[in-house]
ZAVEX-699414 format. One record per residue (C-alpha): residue in three letters; z, x, y. Coordinates in steps of 0.05 Angstrom, whole numbers, padded with zeros to 5 digits, always signed. Layout:
N
ALAZXY ...
***
This chain:
321
MET+00028-00151+00593 PHE+00033-00182+00524 ALA+00019-00134+00467 VAL+00031-00123+00393 TYR+00060-00054+00380 ALA+00096-00009+00331 SER+00167+00003+00354 GLU+00180+00063+00307 PRO+00152+00093+00243 ASN+00174+00058+00180 ALA+00143+00086+00116 ASP+00179+00038+00069 ASP+00174-00028+00106 PRO+00118-00022+00158 LEU+00120-00095+00181 ALA+00193-00087+00201 SER+00168-00043+00259 LEU+00116-00094+00283 VAL+00136-00124+00350 ALA+00102-00175+00395 GLY+00125-00173+00467 ASP+00115-00143+00536 ARG+00091-00072+00548 PRO+00073-00038+00614 ALA+00000-00039+00634 GLU-00030+00029+00650 ASP-00074+00047+00709 PRO-00138+00083+00688 PRO-00143+00157+00709 ASP-00207+00186+00736 GLY-00264+00176+00687 TRP-00229+00119+00651 VAL-00238+00044+00657 SER-00193-00016+00646 VAL-00219-00068+00597 THR-00193-00139+00593 VAL-00190-00150+00518 ARG-00220-00214+00490 ALA-00216-00197+00416 ALA-00189-00140+00374 SER-00196-00128+00299 LEU-00146-00102+00248 ASN-00157-00039+00207 MET-00118-00002+00153 HIS-00107+00051+00206 ASP-00058+00003+00240 ILE-00018-00001+00175 TRP-00016+00075+00172 THR+00008+00078+00244 LEU+00065+00031+00227 ARG+00082+00077+00170 GLY+00082+00137+00217 VAL+00020+00171+00188 GLY-00023+00209+00238 ILE+00024+00198+00297 LYS+00085+00237+00321 PRO+00152+00200+00324 ASP+00159+00214+00399 GLN+00095+00174+00412 PHE+00127+00108+00394 PRO+00127+00053+00416 MET+00051+00050+00407 ILE+00007-00010+00420 LEU-00035-00020+00357 GLY-00109-00034+00350 CYS-00167+00014+00345 ASP-00222-00037+00358 GLY-00237-00087+00411 ALA-00287-00122+00455 GLY-00276-00146+00526 VAL-00297-00145+00598 LEU-00297-00091+00651 ASP-00273-00105+00721 ASP-00346-00115+00744 GLY-00358-00168+00690 THR-00396-00123+00641 GLU-00383-00144+00568 VAL-00368-00084+00524 VAL-00351-00062+00454 LEU-00301-00005+00449 HIS-00316+00062+00415 SER-00247+00083+00391 VAL-00260+00157+00380 ILE-00230+00193+00441 GLY-00259+00263+00444 ASP-00246+00325+00485 PRO-00289+00321+00548 ALA-00307+00395+00537 TRP-00334+00382+00467 ASP-00410+00386+00459 GLY-00439+00353+00397 ASP-00418+00302+00344 GLU-00351+00276+00369 THR-00328+00260+00298 LEU-00326+00336+00286 ASP-00286+00351+00349 PRO-00220+00382+00324 LYS-00184+00352+00385 ARG-00211+00281+00375 THR-00163+00223+00367 LEU-00169+00149+00354 LEU-00138+00097+00397 THR-00065+00087+00374 GLU-00058+00161+00354 LYS-00047+00187+00425 HIS-00070+00131+00471 GLN-00047+00059+00470 GLY-00089+00010+00431 THR-00127-00055+00438 PHE-00075-00107+00414 ALA-00059-00123+00486 GLU-00085-00161+00546 LYS-00114-00097+00574 VAL-00131-00028+00548 ILE-00156+00035+00583 VAL-00210+00080+00553 PRO-00257+00135+00577 ALA-00316+00102+00613 ARG-00365+00127+00560 ASN-00325+00092+00506 ALA-00342+00023+00535 VAL-00410+00008+00503 PRO-00449-00052+00529 LYS-00444-00111+00482 PRO-00508-00148+00464 PRO-00504-00219+00490 GLU-00523-00244+00421 LEU-00456-00220+00394 SER-00392-00258+00406 PHE-00329-00220+00427 VAL-00300-00232+00358 GLU-00362-00203+00325 GLY-00364-00145+00374 ALA-00291-00129+00360 SER-00309-00116+00287 MET-00361-00063+00302 GLY-00322-00003+00326 THR-00288+00021+00262 ALA-00308-00017+00199 TRP-00381-00029+00216 LEU-00390+00038+00250 THR-00360+00073+00190 ALA-00406+00035+00143 TYR-00467+00050+00187 ARG-00453+00124+00187 MET-00439+00125+00112 LEU-00505+00091+00096 PHE-00554+00115+00148 VAL-00527+00184+00168 LYS-00492+00210+00106 SER-00523+00179+00043 GLY-00597+00195+00050 LEU-00613+00132+00011 ARG-00680+00098+00023 PRO-00704+00026+00018 GLY-00717+00007-00054 GLN-00660+00050-00082 THR-00596+00022-00112 MET-00527+00028-00080 LEU-00459+00008-00108 VAL-00403-00014-00062 GLN-00333-00009-00092 GLY-00280-00060-00071 ALA-00325-00112-00040 SER-00279-00152+00005 GLY-00254-00103+00057 GLY-00284-00094+00126 VAL-00323-00030+00111 ALA-00347-00056+00043 THR-00372-00123+00069 ALA-00408-00085+00125 LEU-00441-00039+00074 ILE-00466-00098+00034 GLN-00498-00131+00095 LEU-00527-00067+00123 GLY-00555-00045+00056 ARG-00588-00113+00043 ALA-00617-00114+00113 ALA-00645-00043+00103 GLY-00681-00061+00039 LEU-00635-00029-00013 ARG-00615-00061-00078 VAL-00540-00075-00068 TRP-00490-00079-00125 ALA-00416-00090-00112 THR-00350-00093-00149 GLY-00292-00141-00135 ARG-00225-00154-00169 THR-00230-00230-00169 ASP-00283-00284-00175 ALA-00272-00301-00102 LYS-00284-00229-00079 ARG-00347-00224-00122 GLU-00372-00290-00096 LEU-00361-00266-00025 ALA-00401-00203-00039 ALA-00458-00245-00067 SER-00457-00291-00007 LEU-00464-00231+00039 GLY-00526-00205+00003 ALA-00504-00166-00059 HIS-00558-00173-00112 GLU-00508-00167-00169 THR-00432-00163-00173 PHE-00386-00135-00226 GLU-00313-00129-00244 PRO-00283-00061-00227 GLY-00297-00010-00281 THR-00354-00049-00313 ARG-00410-00010-00345 LEU-00470-00022-00300 PRO-00539-00042-00325 GLU-00565+00026-00301 ARG-00540+00083-00259 VAL-00546+00080-00184 ASP-00571+00126-00129 GLY-00509+00123-00087 VAL-00437+00097-00089 PHE-00396+00079-00028 GLU-00322+00091-00036 THR-00264+00066+00005 VAL-00217+00050-00054 GLY-00203+00119-00081 LYS-00161+00134-00143 SER-00170+00068-00180 THR-00246+00068-00176 TRP-00264+00142-00171 SER-00279+00155-00244 HIS-00323+00093-00248 SER-00359+00116-00185 LEU-00375+00184-00216 LYS-00398+00152-00282 SER-00442+00103-00245 LEU-00485+00156-00211 LYS-00554+00180-00231 PRO-00561+00255-00238 GLY-00567+00282-00167 GLY-00535+00219-00138 ILE-00486+00216-00081 ILE-00417+00187-00069 VAL-00400+00175+00004 VAL-00325+00167+00014 SER-00291+00143+00077 GLY-00223+00120+00050 ALA-00175+00118-00008 THR-00133+00055-00003 SER-00110+00059-00076 GLY-00089+00132-00069 PRO-00123+00199-00055 ASP-00105+00239-00117 ALA-00161+00221-00165 ALA-00185+00269-00220 ALA-00243+00309-00194 GLU-00281+00309-00261 LEU-00315+00374-00240 GLN-00354+00382-00305 ARG-00391+00317-00291 VAL-00401+00336-00218 PHE-00434+00403-00231 PHE-00471+00386-00296 LEU-00504+00324-00265 GLN-00510+00358-00196 LEU-00473+00301-00163 ARG-00460+00303-00088 ILE-00396+00281-00053 ALA-00398+00269+00022 GLY-00340+00252+00067 SER-00351+00207+00126 THR-00305+00187+00183 MET-00320+00136+00237 GLY-00384+00150+00278 THR-00409+00174+00345 ARG-00419+00134+00408 ALA-00495+00139+00399 GLU-00488+00112+00328 LEU-00447+00053+00354 ALA-00502+00037+00404 GLU-00554+00041+00348 LEU-00511-00003+00304 LEU-00505-00056+00358 GLU-00581-00056+00366 PHE-00592-00059+00291 VAL-00546-00119+00285 ARG-00580-00153+00344 LEU-00650-00142+00315 THR-00634-00162+00243 GLY-00589-00221+00260 ILE-00534-00199+00210 ARG-00463-00212+00233 PRO-00395-00187+00209 GLN-00357-00227+00157 ILE-00295-00253+00192 GLY-00240-00265+00141 SER-00191-00295+00191 GLU-00187-00305+00266 LEU-00117-00310+00294 PRO-00086-00311+00363 LEU-00053-00244+00379 GLY+00015-00277+00377 ASP+00005-00290+00302 ALA-00013-00218+00287 ALA+00042-00211+00235 ASN+00005-00259+00189 GLY-00059-00218+00194 PHE-00021-00153+00179 ARG+00012-00186+00119 THR-00056-00207+00091 MET-00082-00136+00096 LEU-00019-00105+00067 ASP-00024-00152+00007 GLY-00098-00135-00003 GLU-00120-00207+00006 THR-00172-00197+00060 SER-00241-00228+00055 GLY-00274-00193+00114 LYS-00248-00173+00181 VAL-00181-00198+00209 VAL-00192-00209+00284 PHE-00141-00227+00338 THR-00163-00265+00399 ILE-00131-00255+00467 
***
């Protein structure tokens, strides 16, 4: 079958290991299903896989792609939950020490077919297209958990989204607006700030700008370059929810500010299958849809990877198959 895969780890030049070509199709073991992929979306996790982060060298070649939407053999349209847990684990699967994501141990979605545990194929609402459904499993699910599970924010409060053009950030803006929060966002360029406003941000700012007032919660995926601004932007007792660090993880902790103002810092990773089902219903009921920055045939995947590596995304990059 045709697939886009990482041939080997390459920390210095990740795109040099990106290959489009034939890979063997796998037969699903007991308890797993085969999904004919219709669309699959790109995540920073795929860049990390190309660099060899979170995957052992002997697991290459690895078909890339954490997210996807497609069709089961019986015709059921599904969205894929990419967290593969230990069947013996009881509880929140994001806390399972043996959990993996697609592309860490199991082959990914950038292919004509992918196999997943049966419970990881979640029914897709008919109101969502395959391209929209393919954006739900990582970026939107991460945003949903950050906002509704981790932050504790309530309608009427103010949230700040740092770095407003990425997949998680654009999802946070739309989810926050739909849930009745006042949404502020930062973006490096006029175009990124205009995008945030078009998605529902009430106000937008350049990174590092002193805000009109402090906020109840900050949502971080950027990391080092925005961390100090995030801390300074919080009300006493406010919360930062962090799910990524694309600009680097080694920010100054500023512990005096944290303890004196009783700030809270919460980590968040992905989401559960139940949360994905709730997200799909929330999206169906509210009518909000993911911002698609570019839609490309899978054979043109290199162009999408280059856009993400250069930091020029304006929403989700989705490959159609």
